[in-house]
N, C-alpha and C positions, 0 to 999 in steps of 0.2 A: 455687526456680533452678533446682532439677532441670529438675522437669517442662518447665519456658522452654526447658533448655538442651538437652533430646529434642524437644520440638517442632520446634527452631532448626534445629536438626542434619538433622532428617527433611527440612522444609522446603529446606534447604542442599544436601543431596543430589541434589534433583532442577535446584537451580538453578547449582551448581557445575558439573555433567555438562555442561550445554549451554552452560558462560562466560559466562552472565547475566552483570548489573550486580552487583557485589560494595558492600554496604551495609551500615552499622554493624555491625549485629547479627551477621551474616551471617562479616563480620572478625572478631568477637569469637568466635565458637561456633567457625571453623577454629583460629584461637590459643588454644583451650583446648585441644582435640583434638591439638594437635601440641607444647605446652607440656612439655617433658623435668620444667621445674621446680614446676611443678603437680602433676604424675604423681608425682613424689617426692617433694612434700609431704603429696600424699592416701593414699599408702602408709605415711609416717612417723604419718600420723595413725590409721592404722587399726593400726600398733603399736603406738602409745599409747593406744588403744582395747582392745586385747587386753590389755596388763599390768594391765589389770582385772583381769578373771581372772586372775592371776597373784597378786594381792595378794591376791585376794577366796581363793584358796586354803587362807590360816592360817585362815580360818573351820572349814574340813570336815576330817577325820581322814586322818591320813598313817598308810599300812601301808605295811610293805617284809615283806618273805621275804630272809632270807639262810640263808646254807649255806655251811660251812667242812669240810674233812680235814684232819685232826692227826694225825702221826706220830711218837708218844716212846717213848722208852729210860728204864726208870728202873734205879739200884743199890739193893736194898734192904739196908740196916742193920738187925743184923749179919752176915746171910748173904752177904751181898755177890751175892745170886740179880740175875738182870737180868730184869729185865720188858719186855717191847713189846707196845704198844697203837698200835691202832689208833683212830680215833675221829673220827667224823659228826657233826655237830651241823646241825640243821635249827633254824630260830627266827622265828617272826612276832611282830611288833609292831605295836602299834597306838600312834597319841598323838592327842589329840584339844582342841584347846583350847576350855576355859570360859570364861576369860577375859582376852584379852590388849589392852588400851589403843592398844598401839602396831598391832597388827595393822590395829585399825579404823582408825586417824588415817592410815595410810599406805595403807590404798584409799581414803578421800577424799581423799588428795593425789594420787591418781594419777587419780582421776576428775576432778581440776579441771583439770591437767595432758593429758588427753585433750580436756578442751573448748577449754584453749587452743590443741592444735592444730588443732580443726579450724575457730575462728575464725580462725586465720592462712590456714588455706590458703582460706577465703573470700575472705579482706583481699587476697592475693597477689591471686587472681584478679580482683578490682578493680584492683589494681595493674595487673596484665596486660592490661586495660581501657584504660586510662590510656593505657599506651607505644603501645599497638596502635592507638589511634586517632590516637595524635599521629604515629604512624608514616604512616597513612591519609589524614590533612590534609597531612600534608608530602610526600605523591607529589601532593595534591590542587593544594596550592598550589603546586608544582613545575611542574605540568602547565598551569596557565594563566598562570607566570610567561613558559614559554616561548612560548605561543600571545600574549604580550604583545611577548617581545622578538624574534619572527619578524615581528609587525605593525611595530614598531619600525626594525628593519632594513631592511622594507620599503620603509619611509615613506625613511628615510636613504639608499636606494639612486637612488630616485626623486629626490629632490633632488641629489643628485652626479652624475644622467645630466644635469641641468637644470644645472648649475654648468658639467659640460663641456660640452658645448652652447652655452652665453652664454660660455664661457673661448675656443671656436674661432672664435667672431665678435668675441671682443674687447667681452664686453659683461660680465666676471666676472675678475678679479685673483688671480694666482697663488696668492694666502694666502686668499681663498673658496676655491680648490679643494682646497690643500693642509689648511686648517681641515677640510673635509668628507670628504676622505679620513681623516683621524684620527678623526673621527667615526665615518665606517663601518666602520673598523678597530677600535673600540672593541665599536660595536654586536655585530659578528662575536664579538669577546672573550667578550663578557659572554652571547650567547647558548650560546656551546662552553661556557663553565662552567657555566649551568643545563642544558645536555644531559646534563652527567657528574654534578652532581650529581642530578639525577631520577632516573639508575639506581641512585647511592648509594642514594636516598630507597627506588628499587623492590626494590631486594634487603634494605632491611633489612625491609621490609613483608614480604615475601615468604620471611627468616627467621622471620619470626614465623606464617605461613599456612602454610607449606608447598609442595609441588611440585603445585599446583591451579592452574587454569585461571579466571581471569577478565577482568573487564573494568570498568575505571575510567566512573564514573558522570560524566556530564557536567552539572556543576552550572549551571543558569542562573537569573535573576533570577524566571522565570515559577513555579520550582518552591518556591520560598516563598512558600506561601501565608498570610496575616493569620493566620487560624483556627490556623495550626500555632504560628507565633510568639505567638498569646496561652494557645495550650496550657502552652508553654512558658513564660512570664511567670508563668501562675496557677501554675506546678508550684514555678518557683525564687521565689513569694512566699509562699508556704505557711510558716506555722511550724514550721521543723523540728526531727524529734525528734534531736536529735544526741547523745543519750545511746544512739540504736540504731547509729550508725557502730562501724563495723568494727574502727576506728581506734581509738575509746576502748575497745570489749569487748574488743581486744585485749589493752588495761592493764589491761580490768577482771580479766581471766582472769587474769594473771598477779598482779595482786594478790590472788584469791584463794587462786594459789598460795601463797603468803607466808603469807597467815594459816592454813592447815592445816601449813606447813611448822611454825608454833609450836604445832600440838596436836600434832602428832609428836614435836616436840621434848619437850615437858612431858609428854607419853605414859611418857618414857623412867623417872618417877619414879612411875609407875602400877605396884603390884604384879601381876604375872600367876598367871595360875591352869592346870593344865593336868590331866588323865589321860592315865595309861601303863600299858599294860597286855602283857605279854608272853607266848608261849610259846615252849618250845624240848624236843626230842626227841633225845637219844644216843645214836647207833648206835654199840657197841664191842664187841671180843671179848675184851675182858680189863676190866672193871671195876676203877678205881682209887680211890686216897683223890681223888686232884684230880677224876675225874668218875666218881662213886658213884652219879649219879642215871641213869634210864629219861630221867625229862622232867623240867621245871620249868616252874612258870607262878608269878605274879604280877602283881597290878592294884595301882596306887597313886594317890595324887590330891598331884600337887606345887603348893608356894607359894613363888610367887618374889617375896621385898621388897627392890626395890633400895634400900640403904644409903649408899653413897658409891662414886663411882666415880673420884675424884680431879677433880673439878668437871668433868666434861666434860659431863655432864646440865644443869649450871646454864650452862654457857658456849653449849651449843650453842641451850640455850633464848633468850638474848640475842641472838645473834648471828641468830636467827631473828627476831626483832622489829625490830632495826633493819633488817634486808633489808625488813622487810613497810613501814616505815615509808620505805624509800628507794622503795617500788615504788609506796604510797600517791601520795609528791609526783610521781611520774610522771604518776601517772592524774591527776593534777591539772592539771599543767601539760598533756598532749596534751587535755584536756578545752576550756583556753583557746585551745590552736593550731588546735581544729579550729572553736571559734566565730568566732576569729579568718579562718582560711581560708575559712569558711562565707561572712563578710559581704565580705569582698575578692572571693569569685567572683561572688556577686548584682550587685557595684558592677559589675565587670568583664560580667558576661550584660548589664547593663541599657544600658551605654554600647555596647557595640558591637552589638546586638537594634535600639537606634535607628539606628547607623549604617547596619546592612545595610539598615532601612527606607528612610534618604535616597539610600545607593549604586541601590537599588530602581529610586526615582524617577530618580536620574539617569543610568540604563543605559537607561531609557526615554527619556530627552531625547536619550544619545550617538545611539540608534536612530535617533530621527529626524533629528538630523545628517545622518548617514551617508546615509539615504534622500535627503534633499534635495541632498548635493553626491553622490550618487550619478546622481540625474535631474540634477543641470547637468554634470557631466560626460558625461555622455551628451549633450545637449544642446550642448556643447562652450564652457559657461559657466563651468566650471570644471576647470581643471588637473589631472594625474595625482596630483601634488604632494597639492592639496587633497582628491583622493578620500583620498590613504595615510594623512594626516594624520587624516581623520575616523575611519578605521578604527582608526587609534594610539588616538587617544582613546577607542570604544568598549573597545579591549580594555584599555586603563589603568585606567577606571574599571571592567569586567570583574574584573582585579585586584583593586582596593581592594575591593570587594565580597566577596571567596572572603577576604582578608586580614580583615574584620569579622566573615568568615563561620567561618573557624578560631578566630578569639578567641571566639566566640559558643558555639562548640559545646564547645571547651575548656573553656569556664566552667561550663557546662551540666553538661559529666560531673564535674569537679570537684563541684558540688552535687549529683549523681545520688551520687556516691561516698561524699560526708561524710556523706549522710543514708541511706544503705545504702539507696537507693529505684530502686534496676536496672530497676523494670516499668515507668518509662516512658521505657526505652531507644529505644523502637521508634517515640518520634517525633523520632529522627534521620534515622531511613531515609524520612521525609517530605521530606528535604532533597534527596534523591540521587534520580536514576532510575534 
């Protein structure tokens, strides 16, 4: 994934500089670079990984140096003589854990948390891809709907002009004229609305991509090659390893954390064995019975056996076990959910892919129809209304084609995400110029 992102970044650096066509992979790369949420999660994952070293520090010796200065005054019985003492102490201490089950379990639990954070980063990257691609497709879909509405407006305008001309020579009535004006107004309203929506979709896409120059692709049926569809179909028909889905892996990691939490709670019942050593040096001008030594040192091995803690340890074990059961049920639920979503995506992809092929043929027929109408118009055999009607039909078929392409791409991306198979993302780039 990382190497793929780096390569895409290098390619994108050259393409965006000259405002080349924005593809699916380049949009995804730009979104990754611009996403504050992903960067935040990556830093959090790095912090969780760093905490492993913090927990492992419990294995290592703990060495401390300390010092203090004390000024004291004593009154001696029975002479009542006063003694003043200035004392400086220098102490070095060493503690080495020989056996501590709690430290070991904390390390294992933190490693599980670190794995969970790493999986969550990758899962959020896939979620970002789905959001970006949806926004990208919304822009393309709106762009083609604008073309359709403009074509329809042109057709409506020619019909209105024809009715006005016939009305002037009393061959059309006011009802026809008013009805056509209403249809004309409606066409203008729809176009104006879609133009505003396009700006909203475009702004949303730019929020994902950042301040970069890009050109939207011009999708036509000629760009959908049969071999590309066959490759995409082959990918969707494979028996996907849904256990590799990052959605499943995230819940698996959470379940692993819960199991480590049980071990950590049980470790509170285990004894601990430590080695301690200390050396102190005293510097004083007046030795007293409180501080008669020039230096002291000791070394000891201590054993701590937990006997009773008010039920805290046992309760913590039971709580951890219940949480683990909950995590297991969540894991089983997400496995079922991923399987259901995968089946739904496959069915949607197959239906929309079949429709794309059918609309591809319909576009070719609509083109031939438009060519025939154009020739007829040029030779005076067809009216402007007939010509604009043919143009509108072609744009309508193209829009239906884009609608089904939208569903096909959306379902294909869903399949890639559920199967954690983003290396097949490059097939989508073949759909656009």
